[in-house]
Every structure is written in C-alpha cells, then in structure tokens.
C-alpha positions in Angstrom: -12.1 -21.8 7.0 -13.0 -19.3 9.7 -13.7 -15.6 10.1 -10.6 -14.9 12.2 -9.8 -11.8 10.1 -13.3 -10.5 9.6 -13.4 -6.8 9.5 -9.7 -6.5 8.7 -8.0 -5.2 5.6 -4.9 -6.9 4.1 -2.7 -5.5 1.4 -0.6 -8.0 -0.6 2.0 -6.6 -3.0 3.0 -8.9 -5.8 -0.2 -10.8 -5.2 -1.3 -11.6 -8.7 0.6 -14.9 -9.0 2.5 -17.5 -7.1 3.2 -17.2 -3.4 1.7 -13.7 -3.2 -1.6 -15.0 -4.8 -1.7 -17.9 -2.4 -1.3 -15.6 0.6 -4.0 -13.3 -0.8 -6.4 -16.1 -1.2 -5.6 -17.5 2.3 -6.3 -14.1 3.8 -9.6 -14.0 1.9 -10.4 -17.5 3.2 -10.1 -16.0 6.7 -12.6 -13.3 5.7 -10.2 -10.4 5.4 -10.9 -7.8 2.7 -7.8 -8.2 0.5 -6.4 -5.6 -1.8 -3.8 -7.0 -4.3 -1.2 -4.6 -5.7 0.8 -5.9 -8.7 2.5 -4.7 -11.9 0.2 -7.1 -13.8 -3.4 -6.2 -13.9 -4.5 -9.6 -15.3 -7.0 -10.8 -12.8 -7.5 -14.1 -14.6 -3.8 -15.1 -14.6 -4.4 -17.9 -12.1 -7.5 -19.8 -11.2 -8.9 -19.1 -7.8 -11.4 -16.9 -6.1 -10.9 -13.7 -8.0 -14.2 -12.3 -6.8 -12.9 -12.2 -3.2 -9.9 -10.0 -4.1 -9.6 -6.4 -5.2 -6.9 -5.8 -7.7 -5.0 -2.5 -8.2 -2.0 -1.6 -10.3 1.1 -1.0 -8.3 4.8 -0.5 -9.1 6.6 -0.2 -5.8 9.6 1.3 -7.6 7.6 4.4 -8.4 6.6 6.8 -5.7 3.6 8.1 -7.6 2.3 4.5 -8.1 2.6 3.8 -4.3 0.8 7.0 -3.5 -2.0 6.3 -5.9 -2.4 2.8 -4.5 
C-alpha cells in the first residue's frame, strides 16, 4: 500500500473484530498509527497484523472509560 496517512493517528472504536478490525488494518496499511478501542481486550481474536495496532479497553457507554481512553 502507500504511506498516505503517515504521521496521522486514527482511533477505531469497536475495532477488535469484523468491520472495525478491517478498517483498523486498512488504516495501518496506509501507515497511520492506529489505536483500537474495544470492550474485548483479546488481541489475538482475529488473524492479522496485530503488531501494527495499539489496543486499549474502551466501553463507550461509560464516561470514565472514554476519559481513560
């Protein structure tokens, strides 16, 4: 891919699986620094380039969790 997003930071909520994970990986392919927020903290849930993603616990229904994120 390219480096179109080099130097940019992307936050993907719900990015541990499925569509969110695909979006996170695509952003990483474009050289963005990607932070994934999800209820699940299981980094090995899907195959893929986990080393390119930073995972953090996030529950968007709880203000304290959003602030900590």
